[in-house]
C-alpha positions as CSV (number, residue, x, y, z in Angstrom):
1,X,68.6,108.3,137.5
2,X,68.3,106.9,134.1
3,X,65.6,104.4,132.6
4,X,67.1,100.9,132.5
5,X,65.8,97.8,130.7
6,X,67.1,94.7,130.0
7,X,66.1,91.7,128.1
8,X,67.0,88.4,129.3
9,X,67.0,84.6,129.6
10,X,66.5,83.3,133.0
11,X,69.7,81.0,133.2
12,X,71.6,83.0,130.7
13,X,75.1,83.5,132.3
14,X,75.7,86.6,130.5
15,X,72.2,88.2,131.5
16,X,73.1,87.0,135.1
17,X,76.3,89.3,135.1
18,X,75.0,92.0,133.8
19,X,72.1,92.0,136.2
20,X,74.9,91.7,138.8
21,X,76.9,94.6,137.7
22,X,73.8,96.7,137.8
23,X,72.7,95.5,141.0
24,X,76.1,96.3,142.6
25,X,75.4,99.7,141.4
26,X,72.2,100.0,143.0
27,X,70.4,100.6,139.3
28,X,66.7,100.0,139.3
29,X,66.0,98.5,135.8
30,X,62.9,96.7,134.1
31,X,63.6,93.1,133.2
32,X,62.0,91.4,130.5
33,X,62.5,87.8,130.5
34,X,61.6,86.5,127.1
35,X,62.7,82.7,127.6
36,X,61.3,80.8,124.8
37,X,59.0,83.7,123.3
38,X,59.9,84.3,119.8
39,X,57.4,87.0,119.6
40,X,59.2,89.1,122.3
41,X,62.5,88.2,121.1
42,X,61.2,89.5,117.4
43,X,60.4,92.5,119.0
44,X,63.5,93.1,121.0
45,X,65.4,92.4,117.8
46,X,63.6,95.3,116.1
47,X,64.3,97.8,119.0
48,X,67.9,96.4,119.3
49,X,68.7,97.2,115.4
50,X,68.9,93.5,114.6
51,X,70.9,92.3,117.5
52,X,69.3,89.0,118.8
53,X,71.3,87.9,121.4
54,X,70.7,88.0,125.3
55,X,71.0,90.3,127.1
56,X,70.1,93.6,125.1
57,X,70.4,96.5,127.4
58,X,68.6,99.9,127.1
59,X,69.4,103.0,128.7
60,X,67.1,105.8,128.3
61,X,65.6,103.9,125.0
62,X,69.1,103.8,123.5
63,X,70.3,100.3,122.9
64,X,74.0,99.9,124.5
65,X,74.5,96.4,123.5
66,X,74.9,93.6,125.7
67,X,76.9,92.0,128.5
68,X,80.4,92.8,127.2
69,X,79.6,96.4,126.1
70,X,78.2,97.1,129.5
71,X,81.1,96.0,131.2
72,X,83.1,97.9,128.5
73,X,81.3,101.2,129.4
74,X,82.3,100.2,133.2
75,X,86.0,99.9,132.3
76,X,86.0,103.1,130.5
77,X,84.4,104.9,133.1
78,X,81.2,105.9,131.0
79,X,78.6,103.9,132.4
80,X,78.0,106.2,135.7
81,X,77.7,109.1,133.1
82,X,74.8,107.1,131.3
83,X,73.2,106.2,134.4
84,X,72.6,109.6,135.9
C-alpha cells in the first residue's frame, strides 16, 4: 500500500470529505491536523509547492492537491493505481 498523508483542519468540510473517501477505500493515512498552527501551515505550503488550502494530500510524497483533485482521480479511475 502507498504512503498517504493529509494535512487538515478539524472542522473543514473538504477535509472531512477527503478523509471519508480514503476511509471508504480502506486507506491508512497519516493525518496532520494544523488548525491555527501557522508554522505547520507554512511547512505544508512549502511541501505543497505554495498551495495553502486544506486539505493537502500526498501519496508517496507526491502532492496531488486537495479534495477536488482526490475525487477527480477517483472519478477518472486513477486513484486506485496511485494507492497500490
